C-alpha positions in Angstrom: -17.4 46.5 -19.8 -17.8 44.7 -16.6 -18.2 41.4 -18.5 -14.9 42.2 -20.5 -13.0 43.0 -17.2 -14.2 39.9 -15.5 -12.9 37.9 -18.5 -9.8 39.5 -18.5 -9.1 39.0 -14.7 -9.9 35.4 -14.9 -7.4 35.2 -17.6 -4.8 36.9 -15.7 -5.5 34.5 -12.8 -5.1 31.4 -15.1 -1.8 32.6 -16.2 -0.9 33.6 -12.4 -1.6 29.6 -11.5 0.0 28.4 -14.4 3.2 30.5 -13.9 3.1 29.2 -10.3 3.6 25.3 -11.0 5.7 23.7 -8.3 9.3 22.8 -9.2 10.2 19.4 -8.0 11.7 19.3 -4.6 14.2 16.3 -4.6 15.7 14.6 -1.3 19.2 13.1 -1.9 20.1 10.2 0.5 23.6 8.8 1.3 24.5 6.1 3.3 28.2 6.3 5.0 28.9 9.1 2.6 27.9 7.2 -0.8 24.9 8.2 -2.6 22.1 6.0 -2.7 18.9 7.4 -3.9 17.0 10.5 -4.9 13.7 10.9 -4.0 10.7 13.3 -5.2 9.5 15.0 -2.1 7.1 17.7 -3.7 4.1 18.2 -1.1 5.8 16.1 1.2 4.8 17.1 5.0 7.3 17.3 8.0 6.8 14.6 10.4 4.0 13.1 8.2 5.9 11.4 5.4 8.6 9.0 5.9 12.0 7.6 4.5 13.0 4.3 4.8 16.6 4.4 5.9 18.4 0.7 5.6 16.3 -2.4 6.1 14.4 -1.6 9.4 14.2 2.3 10.4 11.5 4.6 9.1 12.6 8.3 9.6 10.0 11.1 9.9 11.2 13.6 7.0 12.2 16.8 8.7 12.3 18.8 5.5 15.6 18.0 4.5 17.2 18.5 1.1 19.7 15.6 1.9 19.9 12.8 4.3 23.3 11.2 5.2 22.8 8.3 7.4 24.6 5.4 9.4 24.2 3.1 12.2 27.2 4.3 14.3 27.2 7.3 16.5 30.6 8.8 16.6 30.1 10.5 20.0 28.8 7.2 21.8 30.7 3.7 21.9 28.1 1.8 19.9 30.7 -1.0 18.9 29.4 -3.5 21.6 25.7 -3.2 20.2 24.4 -5.5 17.2 24.0 -3.7 13.8 20.8 -1.5 13.4 20.9 -0.8 17.1 21.4 3.2 16.1 20.2 5.4 13.3 22.3 8.3 13.2 21.0 11.1 10.4 23.4 13.9 9.4 25.5 13.3 12.2 22.8 13.1 14.8 21.0 10.5 16.7 17.7 10.1 15.4 16.7 6.4 16.1 17.2 3.4 18.3 16.2 -0.5 18.6 14.9 -0.4 22.2 15.5 -4.3 22.1 19.2 -3.7 22.2 19.5 -0.2 23.8 17.5 0.4 26.9 15.5 3.7 26.8 15.5 4.4 30.5 19.2 4.4 30.5 20.6 5.8 27.3 21.8 9.3 26.9 20.5 11.7 24.1 16.8 10.8 24.8 15.7 14.1 23.2 17.2 13.5 19.9 15.2 9.9 19.3 12.6 10.8 16.6 12.0 6.8 15.6 11.9 3.6 17.2 12.4 0.5 15.4 10.1 -1.2 17.5 7.4 -0.7 20.2 8.7 -0.2 23.7 6.4 0.7 26.9 9.2 3.4 27.6 8.4 5.4 24.6 6.9 8.1 26.9 10.8 8.7 28.2 11.4 10.1 24.6 9.8 13.7 24.6 10.4 14.4 20.9 9.5 10.9 19.3 7.6 10.9 15.9 7.6 7.4 14.8 7.4 3.8 16.1 6.8 0.7 14.9 4.2 -1.9 16.2 3.7 -5.4 15.4 0.5 -7.1 15.2 0.2 -11.1 15.4 -3.4 -11.4 16.5 -6.5 -9.3 17.2 -5.3 -9.2 20.8 -2.3 -7.0 19.8 -4.5 -4.4 18.5 -5.1 -3.3 22.0 -1.4 -2.0 22.0 -2.4 0.7 19.7 -4.9 2.6 21.9 -2.6 3.9 24.7 -0.1 5.3 21.9 -0.8 9.1 21.4 -2.2 9.8 18.0 0.7 12.6 17.4 3.0 9.3 17.2 3.1 8.1 13.6 3.1 4.3 13.3 4.4 1.3 11.1 2.0 -1.3 11.9 3.4 -4.8 11.0 0.7 -7.2 10.6 2.3 -11.0 10.8 -0.2 -13.7 11.9 1.2 -16.2 14.3 2.1 -19.4 12.7 -0.6 -21.3 15.3 -3.2 -19.0 14.8 -6.1 -19.7 12.4 -7.3 -16.1 12.3 -7.9 -14.7 8.8 -6.2 -11.3 9.0 -8.4 -9.8 6.5 -11.9 -9.9 8.5 -10.3 -9.8 12.0 -7.4 -7.3 11.8 -7.8 -4.7 9.1 -11.3 -3.5 10.1 -10.3 -3.0 13.6 -7.4 -0.5 12.5 -8.8 1.6 10.0 -9.8 4.0 13.2 -6.1 4.5 13.9 -5.5 8.1 11.6 -1.7 8.0 12.7 -0.5 4.8 10.5 1.9 5.8 8.0 3.4 2.5 7.0 1.4 -0.6 6.7 3.2 -4.1 6.1 0.9 -7.1 6.0 0.8 -10.8 4.9 -1.7 -12.4 2.6 -2.4 -15.7 1.0 -3.5 -17.1 -1.9 -7.1 -16.4 -0.9 -6.5 -12.9 -0.5 -4.6 -12.4 -3.8 -6.6 -14.4 -6.1 -10.0 -13.6 -4.9 -11.9 -10.3 -5.6 -9.6 -8.1 -3.6 -12.3 -7.1 -1.4 -9.9 -6.7 1.5 -8.7 -3.4 -0.4 -11.7 -1.5 0.9 -10.5 -1.6 4.3 -7.0 -0.3 3.1 -8.8 2.6 1.4 -10.1 3.9 4.5 -6.7 4.4 5.8 -6.5 7.6 4.3 -2.9 8.8 6.3 -1.0 5.9 4.8 2.2 6.8 2.7 3.7 3.4 2.4 2.3 -0.1 2.0 4.2 -3.3 1.9 2.5 -6.4 1.0 4.1 -10.0 1.2 2.4 -12.1 -1.2 2.5 -15.9 -1.7 4.9 -17.6 -3.9 3.5 -17.9 -7.7 1.9 -14.5 -7.4 1.9 -13.2 -11.3 3.1 -9.9 -12.2 -0.4 -9.4 -13.2 -2.0 -10.1 -9.8 0.7 -7.9 -8.1 -0.2 -5.2 -10.8 -3.7 -5.4 -9.9 -3.2 -5.0 -6.2 -1.0 -2.0 -6.7 -3.7 -0.4 -8.9 -6.7 -1.0 -6.2 -4.4 1.0 -3.6 -4.5 4.1 -5.7 -7.4 5.0 -3.7 -5.1 6.4 -0.9 -4.6 10.1 -1.5 -1.2 10.4 0.3 0.3 7.1 -0.6 4.0 7.5 -1.9 4.9 3.8 -2.5 3.8 0.4 -2.9 6.3 -2.5 -2.3 5.7 -6.4 -3.0 8.4 -8.8 -3.1 10.5 -8.5 -6.2 8.3 -5.8 -7.2 8.4 -1.9 -6.4 6.2 0.8 -7.5 6.4 4.6 -6.6 3.2 5.9 -6.9 4.3 9.5 -6.5 7.6 11.1 -7.3 
């Protein structure tokens, strides 16, 4: 009898688990009131997963069902600033480009969640979640050290044209320790694309990555691009992989 009851209980648990299958959770995105896209955000985490809004901003998802964004702040005269100086989400300031907007003198510091690029005054923004950092050489890696680990990062690796340092052995092994990197953008050469893809072992250690953009050289075949994408499936939280002219949603 005890064995029968155990089987019955197991069956009920399995039925219950099957009945609790999650329904998809969709995020609808609008730009200036016009529908742009719909993204499956099932299992997304607030402040951990990011949405690309426009060509430059990465917005830390706040749990919204819909996002309407623009680059004009109605309550503040932004007409004198270049495009993409501000990011406005659902009618509220959410991001700025510190190259164009001086953080120390700007209003609404507490509203800013994301910076288009690194600025040493980021500590003046009490609610900052996301920031972009550019690495052109191994010396630039030291800029990541003073950034608090609770700030998520977009890291853009672009080697200087005058540098002969190979990105793969010199940079990637030194940034895997930064667990707060959520977006990685990186440029590769023929050597990296057409080789054995050994460089992917470093990316696979960056377990917190949500998005990866890889610029590949001209002439890279669709088969080679697909091969790169397949090697990045080792990342458990990865949402999307992008290559020029080639876009793959990994989840959703």
